[in-house]
PDB file of N, CA, C and O in Angstrom:
ATOM      1  N   UNK A   1     103.460  96.617  76.395  1.00  0.00           N
ATOM      2  CA  UNK A   1     103.623  97.989  76.906  1.00  0.00           C
ATOM      3  C   UNK A   1     103.770  97.760  78.502  1.00  0.00           C
ATOM      4  O   UNK A   1     104.813  98.108  79.054  1.00  0.00           O
ATOM      5  N   UNK A   2     102.712  97.169  79.239  1.00  0.00           N
ATOM      6  CA  UNK A   2     102.660  97.021  80.483  1.00  0.00           C
ATOM      7  C   UNK A   2     103.965  96.285  81.183  1.00  0.00           C
ATOM      8  O   UNK A   2     104.564  96.652  82.194  1.00  0.00           O
ATOM      9  N   UNK A   3     104.209  95.222  80.408  1.00  0.00           N
ATOM     10  CA  UNK A   3     105.465  94.349  80.772  1.00  0.00           C
ATOM     11  C   UNK A   3     106.544  95.031  80.879  1.00  0.00           C
ATOM     12  O   UNK A   3     107.361  94.798  81.771  1.00  0.00           O
ATOM     13  N   UNK A   4     106.712  96.040  79.917  1.00  0.00           N
ATOM     14  CA  UNK A   4     108.126  96.869  79.971  1.00  0.00           C
ATOM     15  C   UNK A   4     108.153  97.548  81.110  1.00  0.00           C
ATOM     16  O   UNK A   4     109.266  97.596  81.634  1.00  0.00           O
ATOM     17  N   UNK A   5     107.169  98.163  81.740  1.00  0.00           N
ATOM     18  CA  UNK A   5     107.268  98.986  83.075  1.00  0.00           C
ATOM     19  C   UNK A   5     107.154  98.158  84.232  1.00  0.00           C
ATOM     20  O   UNK A   5     107.741  98.491  85.262  1.00  0.00           O
ATOM     21  N   UNK A   6     106.494  97.157  84.185  1.00  0.00           N
ATOM     22  CA  UNK A   6     106.470  96.147  85.293  1.00  0.00           C
ATOM     23  C   UNK A   6     106.407  94.883  84.857  1.00  0.00           C
ATOM     24  O   UNK A   6     105.398  94.597  84.214  1.00  0.00           O
ATOM     25  N   UNK A   7     107.381  93.869  85.069  1.00  0.00           N
ATOM     26  CA  UNK A   7     107.522  92.802  84.359  1.00  0.00           C
ATOM     27  C   UNK A   7     106.486  91.737  85.176  1.00  0.00           C
ATOM     28  O   UNK A   7     106.026  90.830  84.482  1.00  0.00           O
ATOM     29  N   UNK A   8     106.150  91.775  86.375  1.00  0.00           N
ATOM     30  CA  UNK A   8     105.099  90.985  86.960  1.00  0.00           C
ATOM     31  C   UNK A   8     103.779  91.595  87.047  1.00  0.00           C
ATOM     32  O   UNK A   8     102.964  91.287  87.916  1.00  0.00           O
ATOM     33  N   UNK A   9     103.578  92.460  86.143  1.00  0.00           N
ATOM     34  CA  UNK A   9     102.012  93.115  86.148  1.00  0.00           C
ATOM     35  C   UNK A   9     100.931  91.944  86.107  1.00  0.00           C
ATOM     36  O   UNK A   9     100.045  91.958  86.961  1.00  0.00           O
ATOM     37  N   UNK A  10     100.961  91.076  85.287  1.00  0.00           N
ATOM     38  CA  UNK A  10     100.056  90.085  85.016  1.00  0.00           C
ATOM     39  C   UNK A  10      99.725  89.402  86.229  1.00  0.00           C
ATOM     40  O   UNK A  10      98.585  88.955  86.360  1.00  0.00           O
ATOM     41  N   UNK A  11     100.670  89.251  87.229  1.00  0.00           N
ATOM     42  CA  UNK A  11     100.545  88.453  88.628  1.00  0.00           C
ATOM     43  C   UNK A  11      99.799  89.389  89.644  1.00  0.00           C
ATOM     44  O   UNK A  11      99.141  88.890  90.556  1.00  0.00           O
ATOM     45  N   UNK A  12      99.887  90.530  89.510  1.00  0.00           N
ATOM     46  CA  UNK A  12      99.298  91.467  90.533  1.00  0.00           C
ATOM     47  C   UNK A  12      97.732  91.790  90.398  1.00  0.00           C
ATOM     48  O   UNK A  12      97.309  92.138  89.296  1.00  0.00           O
ATOM     49  N   UNK A  13      97.066  91.709  91.237  1.00  0.00           N
ATOM     50  CA  UNK A  13      95.727  92.191  91.219  1.00  0.00           C
ATOM     51  C   UNK A  13      95.232  93.409  90.813  1.00  0.00           C
ATOM     52  O   UNK A  13      94.071  93.540  90.425  1.00  0.00           O
ATOM     53  N   UNK A  14      96.159  94.457  90.884  1.00  0.00           N
ATOM     54  CA  UNK A  14      95.738  95.806  90.795  1.00  0.00           C
ATOM     55  C   UNK A  14      95.403  96.114  89.487  1.00  0.00           C
ATOM     56  O   UNK A  14      95.869  95.563  88.490  1.00  0.00           O
ATOM     57  N   UNK A  15      94.431  97.175  89.516  1.00  0.00           N
ATOM     58  CA  UNK A  15      93.935  97.689  87.980  1.00  0.00           C
ATOM     59  C   UNK A  15      94.959  98.397  87.278  1.00  0.00           C
ATOM     60  O   UNK A  15      95.309  99.526  87.622  1.00  0.00           O
ATOM     61  N   UNK A  16      95.419  97.830  86.383  1.00  0.00           N
ATOM     62  CA  UNK A  16      96.524  98.360  85.496  1.00  0.00           C
ATOM     63  C   UNK A  16      96.214  99.702  84.759  1.00  0.00           C
ATOM     64  O   UNK A  16      97.034 100.609  84.620  1.00  0.00           O
ATOM     65  N   UNK A  17      95.051  99.714  84.348  1.00  0.00           N
ATOM     66  CA  UNK A  17      94.721 100.679  83.430  1.00  0.00           C
ATOM     67  C   UNK A  17      93.168 101.051  83.446  1.00  0.00           C
ATOM     68  O   UNK A  17      92.337 100.283  83.930  1.00  0.00           O
ATOM     69  N   UNK A  18      92.868 102.163  82.937  1.00  0.00           N
ATOM     70  CA  UNK A  18      91.434 102.680  83.064  1.00  0.00           C
ATOM     71  C   UNK A  18      90.509 101.779  82.198  1.00  0.00           C
ATOM     72  O   UNK A  18      89.305 101.811  82.449  1.00  0.00           O
ATOM     73  N   UNK A  19      90.932 101.035  81.273  1.00  0.00           N
ATOM     74  CA  UNK A  19      90.249 100.274  80.428  1.00  0.00           C
ATOM     75  C   UNK A  19      90.134  98.665  80.814  1.00  0.00           C
ATOM     76  O   UNK A  19      89.713  97.759  80.096  1.00  0.00           O
ATOM     77  N   UNK A  20      90.571  98.602  81.988  1.00  0.00           N
ATOM     78  CA  UNK A  20      90.271  97.181  82.541  1.00  0.00           C
ATOM     79  C   UNK A  20      88.753  97.013  82.590  1.00  0.00           C
ATOM     80  O   UNK A  20      88.086  97.990  82.930  1.00  0.00           O
ATOM     81  N   UNK A  21      88.042  95.664  82.228  1.00  0.00           N
ATOM     82  CA  UNK A  21      86.625  95.559  82.118  1.00  0.00           C
ATOM     83  C   UNK A  21      86.307  94.754  83.318  1.00  0.00           C
ATOM     84  O   UNK A  21      87.192  94.088  83.857  1.00  0.00           O
ATOM     85  N   UNK A  22      85.142  94.776  83.750  1.00  0.00           N
ATOM     86  CA  UNK A  22      84.567  93.717  84.791  1.00  0.00           C
ATOM     87  C   UNK A  22      83.241  93.615  84.112  1.00  0.00           C
ATOM     88  O   UNK A  22      82.578  94.537  83.637  1.00  0.00           O
ATOM     89  N   UNK A  23      82.924  92.147  84.150  1.00  0.00           N
ATOM     90  CA  UNK A  23      81.537  91.804  83.858  1.00  0.00           C
ATOM     91  C   UNK A  23      80.934  91.429  85.101  1.00  0.00           C
ATOM     92  O   UNK A  23      81.484  90.836  86.029  1.00  0.00           O
ATOM     93  N   UNK A  24      79.704  91.847  85.028  1.00  0.00           N
ATOM     94  CA  UNK A  24      78.839  91.805  86.362  1.00  0.00           C
ATOM     95  C   UNK A  24      77.386  91.119  86.009  1.00  0.00           C
ATOM     96  O   UNK A  24      76.635  91.612  85.168  1.00  0.00           O
ATOM     97  N   UNK A  25      77.130  90.140  86.615  1.00  0.00           N
ATOM     98  CA  UNK A  25      75.925  89.514  86.393  1.00  0.00           C
ATOM     99  C   UNK A  25      74.679  90.241  86.857  1.00  0.00           C
ATOM    100  O   UNK A  25      74.793  91.359  87.359  1.00  0.00           O
ATOM    101  N   UNK A  26      73.607  89.719  86.730  1.00  0.00           N
ATOM    102  CA  UNK A  26      72.197  90.483  87.151  1.00  0.00           C
ATOM    103  C   UNK A  26      72.017  90.657  88.549  1.00  0.00           C
ATOM    104  O   UNK A  26      71.030  91.270  88.954  1.00  0.00           O
ATOM    105  N   UNK A  27      72.947  90.138  89.415  1.00  0.00           N
ATOM    106  CA  UNK A  27      72.812  90.271  90.752  1.00  0.00           C
ATOM    107  C   UNK A  27      73.850  91.352  91.287  1.00  0.00           C
ATOM    108  O   UNK A  27      73.899  91.661  92.478  1.00  0.00           O
ATOM    109  N   UNK A  28      74.652  91.888  90.337  1.00  0.00           N
ATOM    110  CA  UNK A  28      75.644  92.955  90.614  1.00  0.00           C
ATOM    111  C   UNK A  28      76.789  92.358  90.963  1.00  0.00           C
ATOM    112  O   UNK A  28      77.724  93.106  91.248  1.00  0.00           O
ATOM    113  N   UNK A  29      76.982  91.023  91.022  1.00  0.00           N
ATOM    114  CA  UNK A  29      78.373  90.256  91.369  1.00  0.00           C
ATOM    115  C   UNK A  29      79.338  90.301  90.130  1.00  0.00           C
ATOM    116  O   UNK A  29      78.964  89.939  89.014  1.00  0.00           O
ATOM    117  N   UNK A  30      80.358  90.678  90.342  1.00  0.00           N
ATOM    118  CA  UNK A  30      81.531  90.460  89.393  1.00  0.00           C
ATOM    119  C   UNK A  30      81.973  89.155  89.083  1.00  0.00           C
ATOM    120  O   UNK A  30      82.648  88.496  89.874  1.00  0.00           O
ATOM    121  N   UNK A  31      81.614  88.736  87.933  1.00  0.00           N
ATOM    122  CA  UNK A  31      82.034  87.322  87.440  1.00  0.00           C
ATOM    123  C   UNK A  31      83.188  87.132  86.894  1.00  0.00           C
ATOM    124  O   UNK A  31      83.755  86.040  86.934  1.00  0.00           O
ATOM    125  N   UNK A  32      83.714  88.269  86.267  1.00  0.00           N
ATOM    126  CA  UNK A  32      84.806  88.185  85.432  1.00  0.00           C
ATOM    127  C   UNK A  32      85.489  89.631  85.114  1.00  0.00           C
ATOM    128  O   UNK A  32      84.885  90.698  85.008  1.00  0.00           O
ATOM    129  N   UNK A  33      86.807  89.428  84.996  1.00  0.00           N
ATOM    130  CA  UNK A  33      87.885  90.735  84.952  1.00  0.00           C
ATOM    131  C   UNK A  33      88.557  90.412  83.589  1.00  0.00           C
ATOM    132  O   UNK A  33      89.041  89.310  83.333  1.00  0.00           O
ATOM    133  N   UNK A  34      88.545  91.405  82.789  1.00  0.00           N
ATOM    134  CA  UNK A  34      89.408  91.538  81.550  1.00  0.00           C
ATOM    135  C   UNK A  34      90.420  92.668  81.562  1.00  0.00           C
ATOM    136  O   UNK A  34      89.999  93.817  81.697  1.00  0.00           O
ATOM    137  N   UNK A  35      91.570  92.465  81.448  1.00  0.00           N
ATOM    138  CA  UNK A  35      92.666  93.409  81.364  1.00  0.00           C
ATOM    139  C   UNK A  35      92.580  94.014  79.925  1.00  0.00           C
ATOM    140  O   UNK A  35      91.973  93.357  79.079  1.00  0.00           O
ATOM    141  N   UNK A  36      93.118  95.167  79.592  1.00  0.00           N
ATOM    142  CA  UNK A  36      93.039  95.837  78.373  1.00  0.00           C
ATOM    143  C   UNK A  36      93.400  95.071  77.175  1.00  0.00           C
ATOM    144  O   UNK A  36      92.786  95.165  76.112  1.00  0.00           O
ATOM    145  N   UNK A  37      94.512  94.234  77.393  1.00  0.00           N
ATOM    146  CA  UNK A  37      95.088  93.348  76.333  1.00  0.00           C
ATOM    147  C   UNK A  37      94.439  92.138  76.132  1.00  0.00           C
ATOM    148  O   UNK A  37      94.966  91.343  75.355  1.00  0.00           O
ATOM    149  N   UNK A  38      93.150  91.773  76.811  1.00  0.00           N
ATOM    150  CA  UNK A  38      92.376  90.777  76.584  1.00  0.00           C
ATOM    151  C   UNK A  38      91.748  90.615  75.236  1.00  0.00           C
ATOM    152  O   UNK A  38      91.239  91.656  74.818  1.00  0.00           O
ATOM    153  N   UNK A  39      91.658  89.613  74.479  1.00  0.00           N
ATOM    154  CA  UNK A  39      90.932  89.123  73.488  1.00  0.00           C
ATOM    155  C   UNK A  39      89.486  89.525  73.420  1.00  0.00           C
ATOM    156  O   UNK A  39      88.715  88.902  74.150  1.00  0.00           O
ATOM    157  N   UNK A  40      88.980  90.522  72.614  1.00  0.00           N
ATOM    158  CA  UNK A  40      87.678  90.772  72.753  1.00  0.00           C
ATOM    159  C   UNK A  40      86.734  89.668  72.390  1.00  0.00           C
ATOM    160  O   UNK A  40      85.540  89.812  72.656  1.00  0.00           O
ATOM    161  N   UNK A  41      87.115  88.697  71.869  1.00  0.00           N
ATOM    162  CA  UNK A  41      86.287  87.487  71.375  1.00  0.00           C
ATOM    163  C   UNK A  41      86.133  86.962  72.835  1.00  0.00           C
ATOM    164  O   UNK A  41      84.972  86.775  73.199  1.00  0.00           O
ATOM    165  N   UNK A  42      87.051  86.718  73.656  1.00  0.00           N
ATOM    166  CA  UNK A  42      86.925  86.026  75.018  1.00  0.00           C
ATOM    167  C   UNK A  42      85.775  86.846  75.671  1.00  0.00           C
ATOM    168  O   UNK A  42      84.720  86.321  76.026  1.00  0.00           O
ATOM    169  N   UNK A  43      86.054  88.184  75.806  1.00  0.00           N
ATOM    170  CA  UNK A  43      85.085  88.989  76.600  1.00  0.00           C
ATOM    171  C   UNK A  43      83.571  88.717  75.848  1.00  0.00           C
ATOM    172  O   UNK A  43      82.620  88.449  76.582  1.00  0.00           O
ATOM    173  N   UNK A  44      83.395  88.782  74.550  1.00  0.00           N
ATOM    174  CA  UNK A  44      82.346  88.542  74.042  1.00  0.00           C
ATOM    175  C   UNK A  44      81.491  87.160  74.349  1.00  0.00           C
ATOM    176  O   UNK A  44      80.281  87.116  74.569  1.00  0.00           O
ATOM    177  N   UNK A  45      82.246  86.235  74.318  1.00  0.00           N
ATOM    178  CA  UNK A  45      81.839  84.898  74.648  1.00  0.00           C
ATOM    179  C   UNK A  45      81.473  84.952  76.058  1.00  0.00           C
ATOM    180  O   UNK A  45      80.463  84.278  76.258  1.00  0.00           O
ATOM    181  N   UNK A  46      81.978  85.569  77.217  1.00  0.00           N
ATOM    182  CA  UNK A  46      81.772  85.489  78.610  1.00  0.00           C
ATOM    183  C   UNK A  46      80.347  86.192  78.658  1.00  0.00           C
ATOM    184  O   UNK A  46      79.422  85.577  79.187  1.00  0.00           O
ATOM    185  N   UNK A  47      80.115  87.578  78.074  1.00  0.00           N
ATOM    186  CA  UNK A  47      79.048  88.142  77.993  1.00  0.00           C
ATOM    187  C   UNK A  47      77.986  87.427  77.381  1.00  0.00           C
ATOM    188  O   UNK A  47      76.901  87.566  77.946  1.00  0.00           O
ATOM    189  N   UNK A  48      78.007  86.731  76.421  1.00  0.00           N
ATOM    190  CA  UNK A  48      76.988  85.851  75.708  1.00  0.00           C
ATOM    191  C   UNK A  48      76.431  84.888  76.609  1.00  0.00           C
ATOM    192  O   UNK A  48      75.218  84.703  76.704  1.00  0.00           O
ATOM    193  N   UNK A  49      77.436  84.173  77.381  1.00  0.00           N
ATOM    194  CA  UNK A  49      77.253  83.182  78.349  1.00  0.00           C
ATOM    195  C   UNK A  49      76.148  83.686  79.415  1.00  0.00           C
ATOM    196  O   UNK A  49      75.208  82.977  79.773  1.00  0.00           O
ATOM    197  N   UNK A  50      76.362  84.892  79.837  1.00  0.00           N
ATOM    198  CA  UNK A  50      75.516  85.403  80.889  1.00  0.00           C
ATOM    199  C   UNK A  50      74.155  85.824  80.445  1.00  0.00           C
ATOM    200  O   UNK A  50      73.252  85.969  81.270  1.00  0.00           O
ATOM    201  N   UNK A  51      73.960  86.043  79.047  1.00  0.00           N
ATOM    202  CA  UNK A  51      72.692  86.548  78.539  1.00  0.00           C
ATOM    203  C   UNK A  51      71.728  85.512  78.527  1.00  0.00           C
ATOM    204  O   UNK A  51      70.585  85.737  78.130  1.00  0.00           O
TER     205      UNK A  51
END
C-alpha cells in the first residue's frame, strides 16, 4: 500500500503511518523502530530481548 503511493518510502526516515512502533528501553532511549508492515514476531523477539 505504501509503496504504491511512494516507491521510496522504505528509505525515508519519516513516520509513514500512525501505527509505527518504537521500542523504548528502561532509560527512555529508543532502541528500535518498526513500520506498520513489520512482522510481529520480530517485534516480539526484540521486546523479549529487553526484558
